[in-house]
C-alpha positions, 0 to 999 in steps of 0.5 A: 500500500502506498502511503504519503506521510510527511517526514515530520509525521514520521518523527513520531515513532508510533506513526512511523511504525503504523506507516511501515505496517500499512505499506505491507498491505497489498489489498488482497482481501484474504483477511475478509474471509476469516474476519468474524465481523465481515462474515457477520455483517458483510460490510467492507468497512467492518473487515481488516482491509476496510479498517486499514483504509480508514486508519490510513486516511485518519493517520495520514491526514492527521485528523481526529477520529470521527464517529464513523471511524470509531464505529468500525474500529469498535466493531473489531474484536481484535481476534487477529484471525486476519494476521493468521490469514494474511500472506503479507505479514501485516501486523494488524494487532499493533496497527489497531492498537495505535488506532484505538489510542488515537481514538481515545486521545482525539474523539469525545464519545457520547456520554453513556458510552464514556460512562460504560467504558469508565465503569468497565475500566474501574471495575473489571481489573480489580478483583474485589470491586468485580466481586462486589459488582457481581453480587450487585448484579443479582439485584439488577436482574429484573431490570434487564428487559428495560435496559435492553430497550434503551440503545445506550443501556444495552451494555448494562443488560449484557453485563447482567446476562453474563453475570453468574447466578452465584459467585465462588468464594475467594480461593486461598490459591489467589493469595500471594505465597509459594507452593512447594513441589510435591515431587522431585524438583524440576522447575520454578515458575510464577503464576499470573493470578489474574483479575476476572478469572479468580473471581469467576472461576478460581478452580482454574488456577487451583488446578494449575497449581495442584498439577504443577506442584505434583509434577515437581514445579515450585509455583510462586504467586507473587505479592503486588501483581495487578491486572495485566492491562489487557482490558484498558489496552484494548480501550486505547487507554495506553497510559493505564495499560503501561502502568499495569505492565510496569507494575507487573514487570517490577513484581516478576523482576524481583522474583527473577532476581530472588530465585530465578524463574523458568517461566511466567505461567498464564492461564488466560490466553487473552492475558498471555497475548498482552504480556507477551507483548510487554516488550513491544509496548514498552520498547520506547521506555529506556527504564523498562524496555530490557526488563519488559523484553525479558518478562515477555520471553518468559511468559508461557501459556500453561499448555505451552509450559506443560508441553515442555515437560515429559508427561506420561500418556494414558489410555482412553478415558471414554470422554470426548472433548470439543476443543475451542481454540481461543482467538488469543491462543491460536491467532494471538500466540500461535499456539494451536497443537499443544493443548490438543496433543496434551489432551490426547496424551492424557487419554481424551478423545479430541474433536475440532469444531467447524469454523474453529478460526472464528471468534466466539464473540467474547473478546474481552469486553466486546460481548458487553459493548457490542452485544448484538454482534457478539450474540450472533457469533456465540450462536454460530460457535455453539452450533459448531461445538454442539455438532461435535456431540462432545461430552465436554468443551475445553478451552484456554480463556476465561472470557470464552468459558463465560461466553460459551457457557451462556449458550450451551448445556455442555460443560465447559472447562479450562484445558488445565482442569482436565489435565489436572484430573488426568494426572492425579487430581479429582474429577472436576465439579462440572463433570460429576453429573456426566454418566459414569461410563464417561467419567 
């Protein structure tokens, strides 16, 4: 793609990076076939290629964002399916990140949109606030119908739809502490406790820690860790995102210096994609660039780390698993085979749903901010999963678990919960209702 940025514009390193990304696009349109919003809406401006044209025009002319550009950028899930498809290697992730930051800095959103986004940014990254909000959501359930009829309040109806009926009690595994290996020591890792996940489903990190310690790995849940910054990063709130990244880098650097780390274990693939990008996000910060790059290099999805260990194989268990590959896993981190191979080695029969490259519609806060598009994508995903006739669904991201669970009766678990069971843990609570022949 030909660009016409001025030399003065290119002195801004963010603009210079975006200009280099834009130049790689050859207008081929391969991305449109795998873009969930284009497949759903059929609008060229809701495809990666269309958004690239909008971003180029906005940045090249030095214009503030307007309502049209913002609408189409907001509809992007950041699923990154386009980056998997693109034959030219267009770095769409960093281009859309720049566009979102530009929108945040130059466009004044309608009042209710600003309020909704401020609420999400002030609540979701903080476990205690999020837990309190979920308890309040029970009181708001009768209002869903009214909220749904008012366009600007639909996100609040979506929040109520997604809120669980009950909130698990806080887990002792969420507290900062060291978990000693229960077998011959074979490694030392830190674990990202997370923000939303330990509130919605603390069993995921519990299973991770139990499994790793049984395998001889020391697990550290460090003091001072905060949200990874992914949520505000995808809202274009770069300073907040970078502040979170710096805080976590300081925490993990202390652990690296104190006892060394073989990996920083991530159990939510959405967080993993962001943490693996810390090195890029802080590349211009001389005080953090080196430390950020080191942290990013150590960040590993739990399945990525387990695949590096020598694990035994098991006989078939009689349980069929539909594996849903989260977008942040397959497109963001390019991890496609490790989770399925681990499940197969553990004795599960694994099936791939059709259209596995398409997003389920969760995408961080997308199912709140874009509920109609999200609902269509969820229905499509659920149809494909249910067609596998699986006993259980496995995935690697809490957002996908929450989203898909609202559309099907098939139990959905994190991959590591099934692996914990296979390697000596108890039957997951969600599977205790299955037929005895299956379990």
